[in-house]
VMD Tcl script that draws the C-alpha trace (Angstrom):
set ca {
  {246.06 -12.16 400.86}
  {244.52 -10.16 404.13}
  {246.45 -7.72 403.32}
  {245.21 -6.91 399.79}
  {241.81 -6.99 401.25}
  {242.62 -3.90 403.23}
  {244.24 -2.69 400.48}
  {240.91 -3.30 398.17}
  {238.40 -0.62 400.46}
  {239.89 2.21 400.38}
  {239.82 4.99 402.46}
  {236.28 7.17 402.42}
  {237.62 10.47 403.46}
  {236.88 12.11 400.13}
  {233.34 10.47 399.84}
  {232.33 12.07 403.73}
  {233.41 15.52 402.53}
  {231.49 15.42 399.40}
  {228.45 14.26 401.21}
  {229.43 17.31 403.88}
  {229.22 19.66 401.21}
  {225.78 18.36 399.37}
  {223.95 18.83 402.90}
  {225.45 22.06 403.78}
  {224.60 22.95 399.87}
  {220.76 21.53 400.54}
  {220.48 23.55 404.35}
  {221.75 27.15 402.42}
  {218.88 26.55 399.66}
  {216.09 26.20 402.14}
  {217.21 28.56 404.32}
  {216.97 30.91 401.45}
  {213.66 29.61 400.26}
  {212.28 29.94 403.80}
  {213.19 33.62 403.76}
  {212.15 34.07 400.19}
  {208.49 32.65 400.96}
  {208.25 34.31 404.04}
  {209.14 37.30 402.51}
  {206.31 36.80 399.37}
  {203.75 35.77 402.39}
  {204.03 39.63 403.61}
  {203.66 41.10 400.30}
  {200.70 39.01 399.59}
  {199.57 40.10 403.43}
  {199.78 43.70 402.29}
  {198.34 43.67 399.19}
  {195.38 41.86 399.52}
  {192.40 44.32 400.76}
  {190.20 43.34 403.08}
  {186.63 43.08 401.92}
  {183.77 43.29 404.51}
  {180.23 40.70 403.56}
  {178.05 43.39 402.27}
  {181.40 44.40 399.51}
  {181.92 40.41 399.40}
  {177.91 39.77 398.48}
  {177.81 42.49 395.74}
  {180.95 40.93 394.05}
  {179.35 37.70 394.28}
  {176.63 39.03 392.54}
  {178.75 40.55 389.74}
  {180.47 37.31 389.27}
  {177.22 35.81 388.46}
  {175.92 38.81 386.34}
  {179.05 38.47 384.63}
  {178.75 34.45 384.53}
  {175.47 35.35 382.90}
  {176.83 37.49 379.83}
  {179.29 34.55 379.36}
  {176.92 32.66 379.15}
  {174.60 34.88 376.65}
  {177.80 35.55 374.81}
  {178.00 31.84 374.21}
  {174.67 31.14 373.05}
  {174.89 33.89 370.47}
  {178.28 32.82 368.90}
  {176.53 29.63 368.31}
  {173.86 31.27 366.69}
  {176.06 33.25 364.83}
  {177.98 29.99 363.44}
  {174.29 28.80 362.74}
  {173.73 31.52 360.70}
  {176.58 31.56 359.30}
  {176.24 27.79 357.98}
  {172.50 29.06 356.77}
  {174.20 31.65 354.67}
  {176.98 30.02 352.77}
  {173.87 27.08 352.02}
  {172.05 30.28 350.38}
  {175.37 32.20 348.84}
  {174.70 30.55 345.75}
  {171.16 31.19 345.21}
  {171.94 35.13 346.48}
  {174.64 35.38 343.39}
  {171.84 34.06 340.91}
  {169.59 36.85 342.49}
  {172.25 39.41 341.97}
  {173.26 38.64 338.88}
  {169.69 38.61 337.72}
  {168.77 42.03 339.96}
  {171.49 43.25 337.43}
  {170.05 42.37 334.24}
  {166.56 44.06 335.18}
  {168.75 47.18 336.67}
  {170.10 47.08 332.74}
  {166.76 46.70 331.62}
  {165.11 49.55 333.65}
  {167.90 51.66 332.45}
  {166.81 51.10 328.86}
  {162.85 51.00 330.05}
  {164.12 54.77 331.43}
  {165.32 55.92 328.48}
  {162.05 55.15 326.11}
  {160.46 57.10 329.00}
  {162.52 59.98 328.35}
  {162.00 59.60 324.44}
  {157.89 58.89 325.23}
  {158.16 62.07 327.32}
  {159.44 64.08 324.00}
  {157.19 62.88 322.32}
  {154.84 63.67 324.31}
  {155.58 67.39 324.66}
  {155.52 67.34 320.77}
  {152.02 66.51 320.64}
  {150.82 68.44 323.46}
  {152.63 71.57 321.48}
  {150.71 70.58 318.36}
  {147.46 69.79 320.37}
  {148.12 73.49 321.94}
  {148.38 74.58 317.99}
  {145.06 72.94 317.00}
  {143.29 73.88 320.22}
  {144.38 77.87 319.51}
  {143.10 76.84 315.12}
  {139.91 75.45 316.73}
  {139.68 78.42 319.02}
  {140.36 80.98 316.22}
  {137.82 79.51 313.76}
  {135.12 79.09 316.34}
  {135.18 82.65 316.43}
  {135.26 83.12 313.02}
  {131.82 81.37 312.48}
  {130.42 83.75 315.50}
  {131.70 86.70 313.63}
  {130.24 84.99 310.63}
  {126.87 83.75 312.19}
  {126.57 87.65 313.62}
  {127.27 88.99 310.13}
  {124.58 86.55 308.60}
  {121.76 88.05 311.23}
  {122.50 91.17 310.38}
  {122.39 90.44 306.20}
  {119.48 91.38 305.26}
  {117.61 89.46 303.44}
  {117.39 89.20 299.98}
  {114.37 88.92 297.77}
  {113.94 85.54 295.71}
  {114.79 87.28 291.72}
  {112.12 87.14 289.42}
  {112.33 84.35 287.39}
  {113.72 85.06 283.68}
  {112.29 83.50 280.90}
  {114.98 82.76 277.95}
  {113.02 81.46 274.64}
  {114.58 78.45 272.58}
  {116.31 79.64 269.06}
  {114.02 78.35 265.86}
  {117.39 77.68 264.50}
  {116.95 78.19 260.15}
  {119.73 79.00 257.72}
  {121.40 82.20 257.50}
  {121.07 83.70 254.02}
  {124.47 84.25 252.16}
  {123.68 87.80 251.54}
  {123.81 88.66 255.27}
  {126.62 89.88 257.47}
  {127.71 88.94 260.63}
  {127.93 91.43 263.25}
  {129.64 89.86 266.76}
  {129.67 91.19 269.80}
  {131.54 89.61 272.81}
  {130.13 88.91 276.32}
  {132.64 88.45 278.85}
  {133.78 90.25 282.21}
  {130.08 90.77 282.82}
  {129.64 93.73 280.03}
  {129.21 93.63 276.20}
  {131.48 95.06 273.33}
  {131.43 95.03 269.64}
  {134.17 93.16 267.71}
  {134.71 93.88 264.14}
  {137.65 91.24 263.15}
  {138.43 92.85 259.91}
  {139.82 96.14 261.25}
  {141.59 94.49 263.75}
  {142.95 92.46 261.14}
  {144.00 95.61 258.89}
  {145.27 96.88 262.36}
  {148.14 93.64 262.63}
  {149.05 94.47 258.60}
  {150.37 97.72 259.83}
  {151.54 96.56 263.11}
  {153.55 93.91 261.24}
  {154.64 96.26 258.31}
  {155.84 99.17 260.28}
  {158.47 96.82 262.20}
  {159.27 95.66 259.22}
  {160.51 98.85 257.63}
  {162.08 99.35 260.73}
  {164.43 96.28 260.72}
  {164.73 94.72 257.58}
  {166.12 91.52 259.00}
  {162.37 91.13 260.33}
  {161.03 89.45 257.39}
  {157.57 88.91 258.08}
  {155.46 91.09 255.35}
  {152.57 88.40 254.34}
  {152.04 89.26 250.72}
  {155.60 90.65 249.14}
  {158.26 86.89 250.06}
  {157.88 83.03 251.03}
  {154.44 82.86 248.87}
  {154.04 79.43 247.65}
  {150.77 79.56 245.59}
  {147.86 79.92 248.25}
  {149.65 79.93 251.43}
  {152.10 82.14 252.62}
  {154.88 81.18 255.04}
  {156.08 83.23 258.38}
  {158.37 83.08 261.26}
  {155.75 82.96 264.19}
  {158.32 82.95 266.56}
  {159.28 86.72 265.75}
  {155.48 87.52 264.83}
  {154.78 86.16 268.64}
  {157.34 88.42 270.24}
  {156.31 91.32 268.25}
  {152.59 91.23 269.24}
  {154.19 90.25 272.95}
  {156.20 94.03 272.97}
  {154.35 96.34 271.05}
  {150.55 96.68 272.05}
  {148.09 96.38 269.39}
  {144.22 96.87 268.54}
  {141.79 99.04 269.91}
  {140.16 100.74 273.10}
  {137.92 97.50 273.75}
  {140.67 94.34 272.45}
  {144.34 93.85 272.45}
  {145.61 91.56 269.72}
  {147.96 88.51 270.42}
  {149.48 86.39 268.36}
  {149.11 82.33 269.03}
  {151.02 79.33 267.24}
  {148.49 76.97 267.04}
  {149.97 73.72 265.55}
  {151.54 75.72 262.91}
  {149.07 78.31 261.97}
  {149.12 81.62 263.81}
  {146.14 82.92 265.08}
  {145.06 86.18 266.56}
  {143.80 86.38 269.56}
  {141.17 89.01 270.77}
  {141.54 89.92 274.63}
  {139.09 92.13 276.15}
  {140.92 95.14 278.43}
  {140.05 95.35 282.05}
  {136.73 97.56 282.26}
  {136.29 98.23 278.57}
  {132.17 97.35 276.99}
  {128.73 98.07 278.85}
  {126.80 96.47 282.00}
  {123.49 95.84 281.80}
  {122.98 98.74 283.52}
  {124.62 100.96 280.81}
  {122.42 99.07 277.79}
  {119.34 99.50 279.87}
  {119.88 102.80 281.18}
  {118.01 105.13 277.66}
  {120.96 105.67 275.43}
  {123.79 103.47 274.80}
  {126.32 102.32 272.68}
  {125.31 98.71 272.08}
  {121.69 100.37 271.39}
  {122.92 102.93 268.58}
  {124.79 99.78 266.77}
  {121.68 97.57 266.80}
  {119.38 100.49 265.36}
  {121.93 100.80 263.10}
  {121.85 97.31 261.44}
  {120.63 96.87 258.12}
  {118.34 94.39 257.14}
  {120.74 92.51 255.85}
  {122.65 91.87 258.71}
  {122.02 89.38 262.03}
  {123.85 89.83 265.62}
  {126.50 86.92 266.73}
  {126.39 86.38 270.89}
  {129.65 84.86 272.02}
  {128.49 84.31 275.79}
  {131.19 83.05 278.61}
  {129.03 81.84 281.98}
  {130.09 85.32 283.49}
  {127.80 87.40 280.96}
  {124.80 85.09 280.40}
  {122.52 88.37 282.30}
  {124.14 91.24 279.99}
  {123.06 88.50 276.84}
  {119.68 88.29 278.32}
  {119.29 91.90 278.43}
  {121.29 92.38 274.66}
  {119.12 89.94 273.34}
  {116.19 91.40 274.23}
  {117.09 94.82 272.64}
  {117.85 92.93 269.50}
  {114.55 91.36 269.65}
  {113.16 95.35 270.61}
  {114.37 96.07 267.22}
  {113.42 92.88 265.08}
  {117.27 92.29 264.38}
  {117.86 88.68 264.35}
  {120.33 87.05 266.24}
  {122.24 83.97 267.25}
  {124.57 82.83 270.16}
  {127.56 80.53 271.18}
  {128.02 79.48 274.74}
  {131.68 79.79 275.32}
  {133.85 77.47 277.94}
  {135.66 79.69 280.89}
  {138.98 79.73 280.25}
  {138.27 79.86 276.17}
  {139.52 82.67 274.28}
  {138.52 84.08 271.46}
  {140.74 83.68 268.04}
  {140.74 83.75 264.57}
  {143.68 82.17 261.68}
  {145.58 84.70 260.40}
  {144.88 85.51 256.62}
  {147.53 87.95 254.23}
  {145.49 91.17 252.95}
  {144.17 88.83 249.85}
  {142.90 86.03 251.48}
  {145.62 83.44 251.41}
  {146.27 81.44 254.34}
  {149.07 81.74 256.53}
  {151.46 79.24 258.17}
  {154.47 79.33 259.98}
  {158.04 78.47 258.46}
  {158.60 74.64 258.63}
  {155.35 73.54 258.91}
  {154.16 70.71 256.78}
  {150.79 70.25 255.45}
  {148.26 67.68 256.00}
  {148.25 65.16 253.69}
  {145.03 65.81 251.22}
  {141.57 64.15 252.75}
  {140.30 61.20 251.42}
  {137.41 62.08 249.47}
  {134.02 61.80 250.78}
  {132.29 58.78 251.25}
  {128.94 58.35 249.39}
  {126.06 60.47 251.12}
  {123.77 57.40 252.84}
  {120.18 57.25 251.42}
  {118.34 60.20 252.07}
  {115.08 59.92 255.15}
  {111.83 59.37 253.39}
  {110.16 61.36 256.72}
  {113.17 64.00 255.74}
  {112.09 64.71 252.51}
  {111.23 68.51 251.29}
  {113.24 69.99 254.81}
  {115.91 71.91 255.23}
  {118.60 70.70 257.75}
  {120.21 73.26 259.99}
  {123.84 74.47 258.97}
  {126.63 75.45 261.49}
  {125.35 78.73 261.22}
  {122.17 79.63 262.21}
  {120.31 82.60 263.08}
  {116.78 82.08 265.54}
}
mol new
graphics top color blue
foreach p $ca { graphics top sphere $p radius 0.5 }
foreach p [lrange $ca 0 end-1] q [lrange $ca 1 end] { graphics top cylinder $p $q radius 0.2 }
display resetview
């Protein structure tokens, strides 16, 4: 039993060897570490720079300054953080303001376009105003010129008032003959309608002989009782192409409701003025002096020839010639219906006669106050 206990303990040599090895390794490590630490210390001491007390104070103050800057940067960072928080709170408001600003900018662009149009309109208006000012200036200059001319124009004496004798109407005797005078364009001239009618007949027949297709004879064809038909269109064209009349008047033809009329137009510059008929011997004076006792003068007076009529009327009174006058419209012309050489009425082809007139009504009961007095007819002399 004892022998078994010795065998259980075993040998401790291997353990001792192991522990010796471990201790040896630790010694080696310690030695290496001591050598490395020494070298490091030597290196650190070699790298260190010795500083004087003055330099140390400067470094100390520099360190204090750096600490102060660090504190300031820290405060600035805190303020930036606070501003960032404030900005994040107002970001929505800023976006709204930006949207409104864009809207206002768009409106501003529209207003700018309207302003450009307004500037263009103003430019046109200024041009018009400049033109009107120019016209006003020219008008003022013209007015000044007219005033100067008026000031330099001699004053005209007031003409002597003209006394016009009112007519005393009375009947024209049946056996008296009318002598017609035209007072127009400031001149007076005698018109003989019968002689002018014969000139018209001659011209019509001469053209009809030359051209057989123009059938406008007055007394040979197209006769219906007391009425003669004629081609008025051909007749009007004929008197437009040829000069028919005398030295004082030209004859033309006008279709008046299907009735051809001979229109007498005074030629320019023909006839006699007031000075002509009052300056001694004149053609009008000779005509007045040659008038027979059974003839009377009839004056057709246009508004532009009243002076010459008064002078002619005074001369008629001087030679004791009966006379009458008729005031004509300014734009009127003197004409008579065309008659054929036999005195028959002439109408245009296709003209329809109006229905016969109704019988006249019974005359009114005569006024006792007018008994024994004659009512003046249409053609009267004074």
